[in-house]
NUTORKE-781927 format. One record per residue (C-alpha): x, y, z; residue in three letters; residue number from 1. Coordinates in Angstrom, 1 decimal, padded with zeros to 4 digits, always signed. Last residue first. Layout:
N
[site [X, Y, Z], 'Ala', NUM] ...
//
This chain:
99
[site [+019.3, +030.5, -039.1], 'Ala', 99] [site [+018.6, +026.9, -038.9], 'Val', 98] [site [+019.4, +025.3, -035.5], 'Ile', 97] [site [+020.0, +021.6, -035.6], 'Phe', 96] [site [+019.1, +019.2, -032.9], 'Leu', 95] [site [+021.4, +016.3, -032.2], 'His', 94] [site [+020.7, +016.4, -028.5], 'Asn', 93] [site [+024.4, +016.9, -027.5], 'Arg', 92] [site [+024.8, +019.6, -030.2], 'Gly', 91] [site [+021.6, +021.4, -029.1], 'Tyr', 90] [site [+022.8, +021.5, -025.5], 'Tyr', 89] [site [+026.4, +022.4, -026.3], 'His', 88] [site [+025.3, +025.2, -028.7], 'Glu', 87] [site [+023.1, +026.7, -026.0], 'Thr', 86] [site [+025.9, +026.6, -023.4], 'Glu', 85] [site [+028.4, +028.2, -025.9], 'Thr', 84] [site [+026.0, +030.9, -026.9], 'Ile', 83] [site [+025.3, +032.0, -023.3], 'Leu', 82] [site [+029.1, +031.6, -022.4], 'Ser', 81] [site [+030.1, +033.9, -025.3], 'Asp', 80] [site [+031.0, +036.8, -022.9], 'Ser', 79] [site [+030.9, +040.5, -023.0], 'Ser', 78] [site [+028.4, +040.5, -025.9], 'Phe', 77] [site [+027.5, +044.0, -026.9], 'Glu', 76] [site [+023.8, +044.5, -027.3], 'Thr', 75] [site [+022.9, +045.5, -030.9], 'Tyr', 74] [site [+019.2, +045.0, -030.3], 'Thr', 73] [site [+019.0, +042.3, -032.9], 'Lys', 72] [site [+022.0, +040.6, -031.4], 'Asp', 71] [site [+020.6, +040.7, -027.9], 'Ser', 70] [site [+017.3, +039.3, -029.1], 'Ala', 69] [site [+019.1, +036.4, -030.9], 'Ile', 68] [site [+021.2, +035.5, -027.9], 'Thr', 67] [site [+018.3, +035.8, -025.5], 'Lys', 66] [site [+016.2, +033.6, -027.8], 'Leu', 65] [site [+018.9, +030.9, -027.9], 'Leu', 64] [site [+019.3, +031.2, -024.1], 'Asn', 63] [site [+015.6, +030.7, -023.5], 'Leu', 62] [site [+015.6, +027.7, -025.9], 'Tyr', 61] [site [+018.6, +026.2, -024.0], 'Ala', 60] [site [+016.7, +026.8, -020.7], 'Lys', 59] [site [+013.6, +025.2, -022.2], 'Asn', 58] [site [+015.6, +022.1, -023.1], 'Gly', 57] [site [+017.2, +021.8, -019.7], 'Gln', 56] [site [+014.0, +022.2, -017.9], 'Ser', 55] [site [+013.3, +025.6, -016.5], 'Leu', 54] [site [+013.2, +026.9, -012.9], 'Lys', 53] [site [+016.9, +027.7, -012.9], 'Glu', 52] [site [+016.3, +029.9, -015.9], 'Pro', 51] [site [+014.4, +032.6, -014.0], 'Glu', 50] [site [+012.5, +034.6, -016.6], 'Ile', 49] [site [+012.8, +038.4, -016.2], 'Ala', 48] [site [+015.6, +038.7, -018.8], 'Gln', 47] [site [+013.3, +037.0, -021.3], 'Leu', 46] [site [+010.8, +039.9, -020.8], 'Asn', 45] [site [+013.4, +042.6, -021.4], 'Asp', 44] [site [+014.8, +040.7, -024.5], 'Leu', 43] [site [+011.3, +040.4, -026.0], 'Val', 42] [site [+010.6, +044.1, -025.6], 'Met', 41] [site [+013.9, +044.9, -027.3], 'Gly', 40] [site [+013.4, +042.4, -030.1], 'Pro', 39] [site [+009.9, +043.7, -031.1], 'His', 38] [site [+009.3, +042.8, -034.7], 'Arg', 37] [site [+011.5, +039.8, -035.2], 'Glu', 36] [site [+011.3, +038.5, -031.7], 'Leu', 35] [site [+007.5, +038.5, -031.4], 'Leu', 34] [site [+007.1, +034.8, -032.6], 'Ala', 33] [site [+010.0, +033.7, -030.4], 'Asp', 32] [site [+008.3, +035.4, -027.4], 'Trp', 31] [site [+005.2, +033.3, -028.1], 'Gln', 30] [site [+007.3, +030.2, -028.5], 'Gln', 29] [site [+009.0, +030.9, -025.2], 'Leu', 28] [site [+005.6, +031.1, -023.5], 'Ser', 27] [site [+004.5, +027.8, -025.1], 'Ala', 26] [site [+007.7, +026.2, -023.8], 'Tyr', 25] [site [+007.1, +027.5, -020.3], 'Ala', 24] [site [+003.6, +026.1, -020.3], 'Leu', 23] [site [+004.8, +022.7, -021.7], 'Lys', 22] [site [+007.5, +022.5, -019.1], 'Asp', 21] [site [+005.1, +023.4, -016.3], 'Gln', 20] [site [+002.8, +020.5, -017.5], 'Lys', 19] [site [+005.8, +018.2, -017.6], 'Arg', 18] [site [+006.7, +019.2, -014.0], 'Asp', 17] [site [+003.1, +018.6, -012.8], 'Cys', 16] [site [+003.1, +015.1, -014.4], 'Gly', 15] [site [+006.4, +014.3, -012.6], 'Ser', 14] [site [+004.8, +015.4, -009.3], 'Phe', 13] [site [+001.7, +013.2, -009.8], 'Leu', 12] [site [+003.7, +010.3, -011.0], 'Leu', 11] [site [+006.0, +010.4, -008.0], 'Ile', 10] [site [+003.0, +010.8, -005.7], 'Leu', 9] [site [+001.3, +007.8, -007.3], 'Phe', 8] [site [+004.4, +005.7, -007.0], 'Val', 7] [site [+004.7, +006.6, -003.3], 'Ile', 6] [site [+001.1, +005.8, -002.6], 'Ile', 5] [site [+001.3, +002.5, -004.3], 'Thr', 4] [site [+004.6, +001.6, -002.5], 'Ile', 3] [site [+002.8, +002.4, +000.8], 'Arg', 2] [site [+000.0, +000.0, +000.0], 'Arg', 1] 
//
């Protein structure tokens, strides 16, 4: 009986995490759609997102959007760590970015 309760709780919490991931991904997609026309606004809103609360995939997507928005707003890059971290994620997962 205890094992059943523990399994149920694990499934419940993992289901909540997936729902949060889907909601975060949907938000990132909305910012992505606005990126071309309003890069400054998008960059401001992306800066407000806490990356530690995102899944690894959503964090990479966030970093990609931040990089593109920064480039479009002529922000000077003091470090390439954001780009490097994003490239590592997409490279490890065999996903290709088409520019």
